[in-house]
N, C-alpha and C positions, 0 to 999 in steps of 0.2 A: 783865667782868674777874673773874669768878669762877672762870675756868678757868685763871687768872693765877697766879702764887705769887713774894712777894718775896724777894728773894737775901738773904741774910747779908750785911750791909754794915759798915762802919767809920766814923767819922768821916777826914775825910783830914788826915793831919798838916800842919804848917807848912813843914815841912823836906825837902819832896819837890823833886827835880830833874828838869830837862828831861834826855831821855838827849841823849849826845852826838852830834852830826849822822853822819850814816853818810855815808860817803864813797862817793860815787857812779862808777862804774867803767862803760865805753861796753860791756863785756862783750865786747870783739873779743877773739878767739883768734890767735894767732901759729900760723904754719906746723909749729912744733914741739910743737903740740897734739896729743892723741889723735884719730886719725881718726874715730873713733865718735862724736865732737860733732858731726858733719858728715852724719851717715849719717841718711837718712830711711828710718825702719821702718816699712813698710806697716802692721803690727800694732796700731802706734799712730796712725800718720797714714795711712789709705788712701790711694792715688792715686786722682786722675781716670782714668775708663777709656773709651775710645772706640773705636768700631768700626770698623776700617781703611776700610771703605767709606762712611762718612758723609763728605758733602761740608762742603766749608769755610764756607759760610753755618750748616750746624748744629754744625762744630765748634766756630767763632767763638761761636755762642750758649751752648754746653757752659761754655767758659771764660768767658764773660762772668757766668753764673751762679754761678760761686763765686769762692773765691783762689785757684787752682791756677792757677800758672805753664806745668806743663807737664803730661803726661796719658800714661798709656800707651796703644797702640794693640793690639788684640787682632784676631786673624783669625777667620775665619767658625766654627772651633771653638773659640774661646775660648783659644785660647794668645798668650802675649804676642808680638807680630810687631816692636814698636819702640816709639820714646818722641817724643811730638810736646811743640814747644816753642811756646807762645802765639805767642812774636815771630816764629816762623817764619811764621804765617799771611799776613801783608803784608811779606813780607823781599821782597830783592832776588833771594832763591832761588825765589820762589813766581812772580814775576813772570816769571823766564826758564824755569819750566817749564810757564806759561800758553804762551808764545810755543813753545816746543819742541812742546807737545803741541798747539797750535792748538786749544786750550779757552780758555773765558772762565773767569775764577776761580771762579765760582760752582759749576763743574761739576768741580774739582778735588776728588779723594777722598784723606782724612785719608792713606793708606798710602804716598802721593807726595810726600809733605813730612816724614813721620817719618824719625827716623835709625833705621834697622835693628837689630834687638837684635842678629845675627850679626855686627854687626861693633864692638860695644860690649864692652869690657874688662869680664871678671867676675870678681869676688875672692871668696872664701869669707869667711864671717864672723869667721871665726879670723883670717885675714889683716889684716882690716880692725880687731880689736882690738889686733892687735901693731904697726898702721902710724900713722906720722904725720900730719898733713893734707897737708904737702910731699910727701910719696910718694904720695900720691892725686893731689895735682895733676902731678906727673912723669908718673905712670901717664895721665894724661888727656892732659898734650903729646904723649908717645908717639904714645899712640892718636890723637890730635888729636879726640878726641869729647867732650863736654859733661859727659858721664853717666859713670859706673861704677855697673854694676850687682853688686848684693850677694847671694850666696846662703848657703843653711843647709841642710843635708839634702838635696839636690838642687831646691831651690825657691828662685825670686827673693824675698828678704824683704824688698827696698828699694833704695835708691839714692844715690849721692853725687852729687849736682848741683855744676856749676863756678857756677852763681850762687848755692847755698847756701853755698858757701867763701867766694865772694865777700863775701857777706852778714854772715857769720860773723867773717872775717877783714880786711875791707876791701881786701881785695889781687884782683885778677882772676887767672884762670889763662890765660895767653897759650896759645890754640890757634893752630895756624898752619895753612890748610887741605890736605887731602891728597885730590886728587880722584881718583874711581875708575869715575864714569860721566860721560858727555857733556854733562849739567845742573850737576855738579858743578867741572867743568872750565870751563864758563861762567860758574860764580858765582864760581869762584875767582879768575878773571883780573881779574876787578873788585870783589876783596876787597881792603877796606880796607888790608890790613897790606902788599899788595902795591902797591897804585895811590897811597897816599899817600906813598911814597917817591921 
């Protein structure tokens, strides 16, 4: 105890009170809140990065090893090629893809399941700083994409995910399928928004 020192203290007075209880809020935002509140900034929270050539068992292992729900998929040159959501690994779409390619699930590569970068809406950081969460949701709906990529000075600095909007607001962004490939058409025909009606 010789390396520690006593602190200056006083006797406790008899008239001390407990603090008033703090009102606990759920922390939920509404769609009028600033869009920057749902921005996932890569400088603060680097994304999981996966090579597009990884097979799905390796991808699943990478997702299981952390808490990420989605990952950046990079090409052979290290450039971002797209985004892959963990929930897509065992989705109807992955099953359809296996059938169409006539390959077992374990042979499918990440690049086949990712959402390609060139189909995602991209916004500048300045746009996001002026926007509301509802503006981002409307953009996602118009593009029918789960992500909006955010750039600054020509670099991708983060993204806004539909899952993050749902987590922070309690409301989901309703996306309707827009098919551009045969696999997407096949998947869209079995989409719950269409088949449940």
